[in-house]
Every structure is written in structure tokens, then in C-alpha cells.
C-alpha positions in Angstrom: -9.9 -15.5 18.2 -12.9 -12.9 18.2 -16.3 -13.2 16.7 -16.9 -11.1 13.6 -19.7 -10.2 11.1 -18.1 -9.3 7.8 -19.3 -8.2 4.5 -17.7 -6.1 1.7 -20.3 -5.2 -0.9 -17.7 -3.3 -3.3 -17.0 -4.5 -6.8 -13.4 -4.4 -7.7 -12.5 -3.8 -11.4 -8.6 -4.0 -11.5 -6.2 -3.5 -14.1 -5.1 -1.6 -17.3 -7.6 0.1 -19.3 -10.7 -1.2 -17.2 -12.1 2.2 -17.3 -13.6 1.1 -20.8 -16.5 -0.5 -18.7 -17.4 2.8 -16.9 -20.6 3.5 -19.2 -21.9 0.0 -18.5 -21.5 0.4 -14.7 -22.8 3.9 -14.6 -25.9 3.0 -16.4 -27.0 0.8 -13.4 -27.3 3.6 -11.1 -28.9 6.4 -13.3 -28.1 9.3 -15.7 -27.4 12.3 -13.3 -23.8 12.1 -11.9 -22.0 14.3 -9.6 -18.3 14.1 -10.7 -16.0 14.9 -7.8 -12.2 15.4 -8.1 -9.3 17.3 -6.7 -6.9 19.9 -7.7 -6.7 19.1 -11.6 -4.2 16.2 -11.6 -6.9 14.0 -13.5 -6.9 16.7 -16.2 -3.0 16.7 -16.7 -3.1 12.8 -17.2 -6.0 13.1 -19.6 -8.3 11.0 -17.4 -10.8 13.9 -16.9 -11.2 14.1 -20.7 -11.5 10.4 -20.9 -14.2 10.2 -18.3 -16.1 12.9 -20.0 -15.9 11.1 -23.4 -17.0 8.0 -21.9 -20.1 9.5 -20.3 -21.1 11.8 -22.9 -24.6 10.6 -22.8 -24.8 11.3 -19.1 -25.8 14.5 -17.3 -22.7 15.7 -15.3 -22.3 18.1 -12.6 -18.9 18.8 -11.3 -17.4 19.5 -7.9 -13.7 20.1 -8.1 -11.1 21.4 -5.6 -11.4 18.7 -3.0 -8.6 19.1 -0.6 -5.9 16.6 0.4 -7.4 16.8 3.9 -11.0 17.2 2.7 -13.1 19.9 4.4 -16.6 20.0 5.6 -16.8 23.6 4.5 -16.9 24.0 1.6 -16.4 20.7 0.0 -19.0 18.4 1.8 -21.4 21.2 2.0 -21.3 22.3 -1.6 -21.4 18.4 -2.9 -24.6 17.9 -0.8 -26.2 21.0 -2.1 -25.3 20.1 -5.7 -26.8 16.7 -5.3 -30.1 17.9 -3.8 -30.5 20.7 -6.4 -29.9 18.6 -9.4 -31.6 15.2 -8.1 -28.3 13.5 -8.6 -28.5 9.7 -9.0 -24.7 8.6 -8.2 -21.5 10.1 -7.3 -18.4 9.5 -9.4 -15.2 10.2 -7.4 -12.0 10.5 -9.4 -8.8 11.0 -7.7 -7.1 9.9 -4.5 -8.6 8.8 -1.3 -9.4 12.3 0.0 -11.9 12.9 -3.0 -13.4 9.4 -2.3 -13.6 10.3 1.5 -15.4 13.5 0.8 -17.8 11.9 -1.7 -18.7 9.4 1.0 -19.8 12.3 3.3 -21.7 13.9 0.4 -23.4 10.4 -0.4 -25.0 10.4 3.1 -25.6 14.2 3.4 -27.5 14.1 0.0 -30.0 11.8 1.5 -30.4 13.7 4.9 -32.5 16.6 5.6 -30.7 18.1 8.5 -27.0 19.3 8.9 -24.8 16.7 7.4 -22.2 17.2 10.4 -24.9 15.4 12.5 -24.0 12.3 10.4 -20.3 12.7 10.4 -20.2 13.3 14.0 -22.5 10.5 14.8 -25.2 12.2 16.4 -27.7 10.8 13.8 -27.3 7.5 12.0 -27.9 7.8 8.3 -30.8 5.9 6.7 -29.8 6.0 3.1 -26.8 7.3 0.8 -26.3 7.7 -2.8 -24.4 5.1 -4.7 -20.7 5.9 -5.2 -18.4 4.7 -8.0 -15.0 5.7 -8.0 -11.7 5.8 -10.2 -8.7 5.7 -7.9 -5.5 7.6 -9.0 -3.3 7.2 -5.8 -2.3 4.0 -3.8 -2.7 5.0 -0.2 -5.8 5.2 1.8 -7.9 2.0 1.0 -11.0 4.2 0.8 -12.0 2.4 -2.4 -12.8 -0.9 -0.4 -14.1 0.3 3.0 -17.0 2.1 4.4 -15.3 5.1 5.9 -13.6 8.4 5.3 -12.0 11.1 7.2 -13.5 14.7 7.1 -11.8 17.9 8.6 -13.9 20.7 10.1 -11.2 23.8 10.2 -13.0 25.9 12.7 -13.1 23.4 15.5 -9.8 21.6 14.5 -11.9 18.4 14.2 -10.9 15.6 11.9 -13.3 12.6 12.2 -13.2 9.2 10.8 -16.8 8.8 9.6 -17.8 5.1 9.1 -21.0 3.7 8.0 -22.0 0.5 6.1 -23.9 2.6 3.7 -20.8 4.2 2.5 -19.1 1.3 0.8 -18.4 2.3 -2.7 -20.5 0.2 -5.2 -17.8 0.0 -7.8 -14.2 0.8 -7.7 -12.1 0.9 -10.8 -8.3 0.4 -10.1 -5.9 1.0 -12.8 -2.3 1.1 -11.8 -1.3 3.2 -14.9 -3.2 6.1 -13.3 -0.5 6.2 -10.6 2.3 6.6 -12.8 2.4 10.2 -12.5 2.0 10.5 -8.7 4.9 12.6 -7.2 7.7 10.8 -5.1 6.4 12.7 -2.0 2.7 11.4 -2.4 4.0 7.9 -3.3 6.2 7.8 -0.2 3.4 9.2 1.8 1.0 6.8 0.5 3.1 3.8 1.4 3.5 5.2 4.9 -0.3 5.5 5.2 -0.8 2.1 4.0 1.7 0.6 6.2 0.1 2.3 9.2 -3.3 0.8 8.3 -1.7 -2.5 8.6 0.2 -1.7 11.8 -2.9 -0.4 13.4 -4.2 -3.7 13.1 -1.2 -5.9 13.7 -0.4 -4.5 17.0 -3.0 -5.9 19.2 -3.9 -8.3 22.2 -5.3 -11.1 20.3 -4.3 -12.2 16.8 -4.1 -15.3 14.5 -1.2 -16.9 12.6 -3.3 -16.3 9.4 -3.6 -12.7 10.0 -0.2 -12.0 11.3 1.2 -13.6 8.0 -1.2 -11.6 5.7 -0.2 -8.5 7.4 3.5 -9.2 7.6 3.5 -9.8 3.7 1.6 -6.7 3.3 4.0 -4.6 5.1 7.0 -6.4 3.1 5.1 -5.8 -0.3 4.8 -2.1 0.5 8.1 -1.5 1.5 9.6 -3.4 -1.6 7.2 -2.0 -4.3 7.3 1.6 -3.0 11.2 1.8 -3.4 10.6 0.3 -6.9 8.1 2.8 -7.6 10.2 5.6 -6.6 13.1 4.3 -8.7 10.9 3.8 -11.9 7.3 5.3 -11.4 5.9 3.4 -14.4 7.0 0.0 -13.2 3.6 -1.6 -13.7 3.9 -4.5 -11.8 5.3 -2.5 -8.6 2.4 0.0 -9.0 0.0 -2.7 -9.3 1.0 -4.8 -6.3 1.2 -1.4 -4.3 -2.2 -0.5 -5.1 -3.8 -3.7 -4.2 -2.0 -3.8 -0.9 -3.3 -0.3 -0.1 -6.8 -1.4 -1.3 -6.9 -4.1 1.5 -6.0 -1.5 4.0 -9.1 -0.6 6.0 -11.8 -3.0 4.9 -11.1 -5.4 7.7 -9.8 -8.3 5.9 -6.1 -8.1 7.3 -7.5 -8.6 10.9 -10.7 -10.8 10.9 -11.1 -12.3 14.1 -8.4 -10.1 15.8 -9.0 -7.9 18.8 -9.3 -4.2 18.2 -6.3 -2.0 18.8 -8.0 1.3 19.0 -5.9 2.6 16.0 -4.0 5.0 18.3 -1.5 6.3 15.6 -4.4 7.6 13.3 -6.1 9.1 16.4 -2.9 11.2 17.2 -2.1 12.1 13.8 -5.7 13.4 13.0 -4.8 16.2 15.4 -1.5 17.0 13.7 -3.2 17.3 10.3 -6.4 19.0 11.6 -4.3 21.7 13.3 -1.5 22.1 10.8 -3.0 20.6 7.6 0.2 18.6 6.9 0.3 15.4 4.8 -1.3 12.6 6.6 1.1 9.7 5.6 4.1 11.9 6.7 2.5 12.6 10.0 1.9 9.0 10.7 5.5 8.1 9.6 6.9 10.6 12.1 4.9 9.6 15.0 4.9 5.7 14.4 8.5 4.9 15.9 8.0 7.4 18.8 4.7 5.6 19.8 6.6 2.3 19.4 9.3 3.3 21.8 6.7 4.7 24.2 4.6 1.6 24.4 7.5 -1.0 24.3 7.5 -2.7 27.8 7.8 -6.5 28.9 4.2 -7.0 28.4 4.2 -5.8 24.6 7.7 -7.0 23.7 6.8 -10.3 22.1 4.6 -8.4 19.6 7.6 -6.1 18.6 9.7 -9.3 18.4 7.4 -11.1 15.9 7.3 -7.8 13.9 11.0 -7.5 14.0 11.8 -11.1 12.9 9.2 -11.6 10.3 9.2 -8.0 8.6 12.9 -7.1 9.1 14.4 -10.5 9.3 16.2 -9.7 12.6 18.1 -12.5 14.2 15.6 -14.3 16.5 18.4 -15.6 18.9 19.0 -12.0 20.2 17.7 -10.7 23.3 14.1 -9.8 22.9 14.4 -6.1 23.9 17.3 -5.8 21.4 15.0 -7.2 18.7 12.3 -4.8 19.5 14.5 -1.8 19.4 16.2 -3.0 16.3 12.5 -3.2 14.7 11.7 0.4 15.7 15.0 1.3 14.5 14.3 -0.3 11.1 10.9 1.3 10.9 12.4 4.7 11.4 15.2 4.0 8.8 12.9 2.8 6.1 10.7 5.9 6.2 13.8 7.8 6.2 14.9 6.1 3.2 12.0 7.1 0.9 12.6 10.7 2.0 9.9 11.2 4.5 10.6 13.9 6.8 11.0 12.4 10.2 10.6 15.3 12.7 7.4 17.4 13.2 9.6 20.6 13.0 10.4 19.7 9.4 6.6 19.8 8.5 6.0 23.2 10.3 4.9 21.9 13.7 6.6 23.3 16.9 5.9 22.9 20.6 3.5 25.7 20.9 0.2 23.7 20.5 1.5 20.2 21.6 -0.6 20.2 24.8 -3.7 21.7 23.1 -3.4 18.8 20.5 -2.9 16.2 23.1 -5.9 17.3 25.1 -7.9 17.3 21.9 -7.0 13.7 21.2 -7.5 12.5 24.8 -11.0 14.0 24.8 -12.1 12.9 21.3 -10.3 9.7 20.1 -10.8 7.4 23.0 -7.3 6.2 23.2 -7.4 5.3 26.9 -8.9 2.1 25.6 -6.3 1.4 22.8 -4.0 -1.7 22.8 -1.6 0.2 25.0 -4.0 2.7 26.8 -2.8 6.4 26.2 -3.6 9.2 28.4 -3.1 12.9 27.7 0.6 13.1 29.1 1.4 9.9 27.0 0.0 11.5 23.9 2.0 14.8 24.6 5.1 12.9 25.4 4.9 11.0 22.0 4.3 14.4 20.3 7.4 16.1 22.0 9.5 13.1 21.1 8.5 13.5 17.5 9.6 17.4 17.4 
């Protein structure tokens, strides 16, 4: 078991109608708020009007139009500019994980005098950041309970996971009813994203029985409840459990004491969605079973056996390689069963830039130190197998 230093400062306020506590929470941080949100879904479900009414005594500045793969330019730069020009006290992010990811970069950039990309690209360490409160409307990324976010820079095809302890949200509001209207496509993609957050931590060299059980239960919870949500979008208990399982995704609680895996799936998918702007969860689902096939060996088979037996209830008396291959097949079949496209060509990616993307990943993501090290050829082979 590995040493660790763990601290999660985020306050979670979970359940139906908890937004009524918003004014009291926001008062702790000041009167000038930057309200960030995406394409307008919060207006369709009435959440925007509810927030504005609850915060009628505050000064609110709005940054809308944040993209599903949030962009450095314009969203981060515009948000930083608004915070500085209006002396904003606190950011309120309302929407999915992308809105919150973008808001985290804005929070750090607002307290920095230079180019915010210096912070995102780790050239400079942030010394301060604005406090962040969020109201999450999509179960997926877990950004509401972690210290990081992913930001894309279109002109260089960079998609960087920016992590800093200063970026933990101060308070996260989690009302499962706000996920009732999430489309089937985004519900499925959110499930795939959250499953991959768990699998990135599960497939590692050194783990514990406690963590394995927690993660195996998380995977089963996501698979069972995602299907319930797709069958009945207003199933409160299914939406609630799926939301909480997603929330635990990236704050480290699933894998305290485990060795690091290197997060190879996210490292590879970041190139796919940076180059082609595809849905992140779909990209992950497509490459996951191909990565599994690629790294399966006599050295790794026992990990896949445990995964197959405990997550998919595969007969433990079978040959180990048979169990591992059945587990990979079941992973593919589950993603397919929730109508995720399972080939890159289905989401508009052909062979033309495979080698370019593989080179980009190999140079920028450090996957040569992953649980199973991946070199440039390994990455291109996985991409090609996913076509």
C-alpha cells in the first residue's frame, strides 16, 4: 500500500431542492458573482431563472456559451477578463463538468497577472484563485469534487488536464432532479466517462482489497443505474446514485494508497477530442476495450480476471485468459447496449491523422510510465484497432 496525503475541502450539499441554500452559501464569499454556464439548457429547465431570483440581491456578471470541450479562447480568456474588470468575488458555475472545468481555469487566471496558459500548461504555479461554487446538472466528470479540469487550446490541438489544490470547489450543489432532462446520448456518455475514471484507477500495479471493492461496486452501480436512467429519465433514486458515484470519480477516494496507473485512456482520448471535438465519454468508450486487448498479457491477466469475476460475475473456474477476454467483451457489449458508437469512424474520425495524434500523445502525455507503458506505436495501434 502506497503512502498518501489526502484532503478534500469541498462541501457537498446533496438532494432535492437544496438550491434554496444558495444565497446563504454565496454570502460567505462576497456580492460580485461571475455566473458561468453553457449553451442554455439551464434556461430550458428553469434553473437559470431560479438562480437569478435567489441571487437578486447580488451583482451578477454572466459568461455563457461554454463548450462541451471548454476552450481556452474564448471562454477562459473572456472569463478572466470579466473577473478582473468587475472585481469579481466568487464564480458560480451552473451546468455540467465542462462549465466547471472552465470556471476553475478562470478562477486561477483571475488572480494571475500573466497569460493564464502559463498556469494551465504548468509553466507557472498559481498562488491564489477565486472561490468556486457550482450547481451540477450532469452526472459525469466528478469535477464538483476534485481539484482539476480539462481545457482545450484549438490552435495547437492541446487538451490539458489542469490540476491544482487551489481549484477544489468551495461548495457543490448536487440535486439529481436537474439531471432528469439530460439527453440519452449525454447520460450514456457521462456513464462511460465515470466508468473510465474508475477503471483508470483500478488497473494498476498495487491496490487494496478495500479499494478494489469500492471501485467494483462503483462500476456496477453505474452500469445498473445508467440503464435505469435511460429507461426512465425521472427515476430519482437511479439518477441520485449515478450522480454520487460520478462525484467520487476523480478526487482520489476510490484509490487511496494505490499505485498510479498513468491514466492512459484519458491521455489518448484527449487527443481524439482535441483534434476532432468529439464527445469525451464516447471517445473513452470506443478506445477502452481496444486498450484492454492491447495490454492483456500473462503479466496483466490477473487484474483482468479480478475485474471480470467481480464486475461481470464471470465463472472464476474458467481459464484465466478466457475470463480476461470475456471481461473485455462484456465491457464492449455494455457500452454498445447503451447506444454508444463503438468505432471511431462513427464519430467522424478516419485514419488520416492517426499517426499525428499518436505522436502528440506520446510527446505530451507521458504514457511510457503508465501501468502498461505505451509508446507511440502502441498508441497508433490502439487508435487503428478502434476505427
